[in-house]
N, C-alpha and C positions, 0 to 999 in steps of 0.2 A: 671826828665831829661828835660832840656830845649831844645826845637826844634828851628831850624832856622826860621827866619821870613817867608821865602817862603813856608816852610813846614806848618807852622801854617795857613797861608793864604789859601793854597790849601785845607787843611783839613776843615777849617771853611766854605769855599765856597762849597765844596762837601757835607758837612753835611747839609748846607742850602738847596742845591738842592735836596738831598735825602728826606728832610723833606717837601719840597715844594709839593710833590705829595700826601701828606696826605690830607684828607678832612678838610677844603676846599682847593682845589688845588690853590696854590698861584702863579703859573707860567702859566698863560693862555693867556697873551697878550704880544705883542712885547715890550711894555713899561716896563713890569716887567723884561724882559730879559735885556733891556737897563739899568735899575736900578741895576740889579745884577752885570753887568759888571763894573759899576761905583763903587758900594759898595765894590767889591772885587778886584778892581784895575787890571782887565785883560788888558794886552797890546794887540796890534794888531789892525786889522780893526774893526770898529763897527759891530754890529750884521747885518747879511745879511738876505735877504728873505729866509725862509726855516730853519734858525738856531733855531728858537723857537721850532719847532717840533723835530729837531734832539737833542737838549739839553734835551727836555722833555723825549726823548727816552732813555737817559742814566741814568736817575734817579734810576731806579730799580737796575741797575748794580752798581751804587755807594752805594746804600743801602746794597747790598750784600757784598761789601768790608767791611763796618762798622759792619756788624753783623756776619762776619766770624770769626772763631778762627784763631790764628796765622798760623797754618799749612794749613788751608783752604784758607787763604788770599794770600799765596804765588803764587799758580798757577793762581789766578785771576789777580794779579799784573803782573805776567810774560806774561799772554795772552794779556793784554792791551798793554804792551810795545812792544811785538812782532808784534801785529796787526798794530800798528802805526809806526813801524820801528823807534822807539825812539832812539835818539843818544844824550846822555847828553853832554852839553857844558856849560861852565861858561859864563855868560853874565852880563853886567851892563847897566842899562838904567835909565833915569830920576834921581831921588834921591835915587834909590835903589842900594845898593852896590852889589858886586859880589854874584851871586846866580846861580842856575842850571836851565836851560831850556832843555827839551829833545825833543822838537819839535819846528818848526819855527812859528813865529807869523802869517804867511800867511796860515797856515793849518786851516781847518774848526774848528769853535769854539768848537763843541762837542768833537772833537779829542784832542784839546789842554786841555780841562777840564779833560778828561780821563787820559791823559799822566801826567799832573801836579798832579792829585790825586794819580796815581800809584807811581810817584816819591816820594811823601810825605809818602805814605804807606811803601815804602822801609825803610825810617827812623824809622817809628813806629815799623815795624817788626824787624828790626835789634836791636832796643833798647828794644825789648820785652815789648812794651807799649800798646798792644792791649786792655788792661784794661781801657784805656782812652776812649773807646767807650762803650756805654750802651744804654739801652732803657729807655725812659721817664717813670718816676714813677707815672705820672698821670694815673689814672685808665683807662680812655677811650682814651689814646693816644699811638700811636706806634712810636713816634718820636725818632730819633737818638740823643743821648746825646754825645757831644764831650766835655770831661772834661779835660781841660788843667790847672786846678787850682792846686796849690801846694799841698793842702791837699785832693785833689780828692773828693770834697764834692758836686759837681754838680749833681742834681737829675732830673732836668727837661730840656726838649729840647728847651724851649723858654721862654721869659718873660711872654707870655700869660699863659703857663702852670704853671709857678712859681706863678703868681698872682692868678690863679684859686685855686692852692693848699693853698695859704695863706688865701684866702677868705673862703675856706672850713674849715680850721683849726680855723679861727676866729669864724665862725658860730657854730662849734662844741663846742668851749669854752663858747660861749654865751648860748648855749643850756644847758651845764653843770651847768653854774651859775644860770640859771633859775629853775633848778630842785632841 
């Protein structure tokens, strides 16, 4: 099932944030938040003082969305939308064609992230695609895997874990060859 561009972007940014709280925490400075906003194309004002801690504070909640079953995710999504008084509207800005925003650009950043993620999760839940989320297969990692590949073959949460797994497999083959 192909998802709309805004759904994919919201899911990718939320998965990034959920994984940023793992050790080592990668969202500890305002510069990291600024880079996140640029990397994921968030519209609205730049990060304000205090936004970093508020965004850090929603990461566990985002992780809960990705690790929930379909039936468990529904009340989580509904709670976010109700708390934020989300009102879906079609918008077009920059070179992005019509898409849905459910909160205004002047709302606090953490609220916009929550609402955009909840709206994306609506598409995932309706399409019965919760299997697109999983846990990283790297033994010592609890990262969230967002698998949007056609063949659903993604196993690792990041390039770092993918590389670590490849190195471990290479070392195992080398050890087998030496025996």
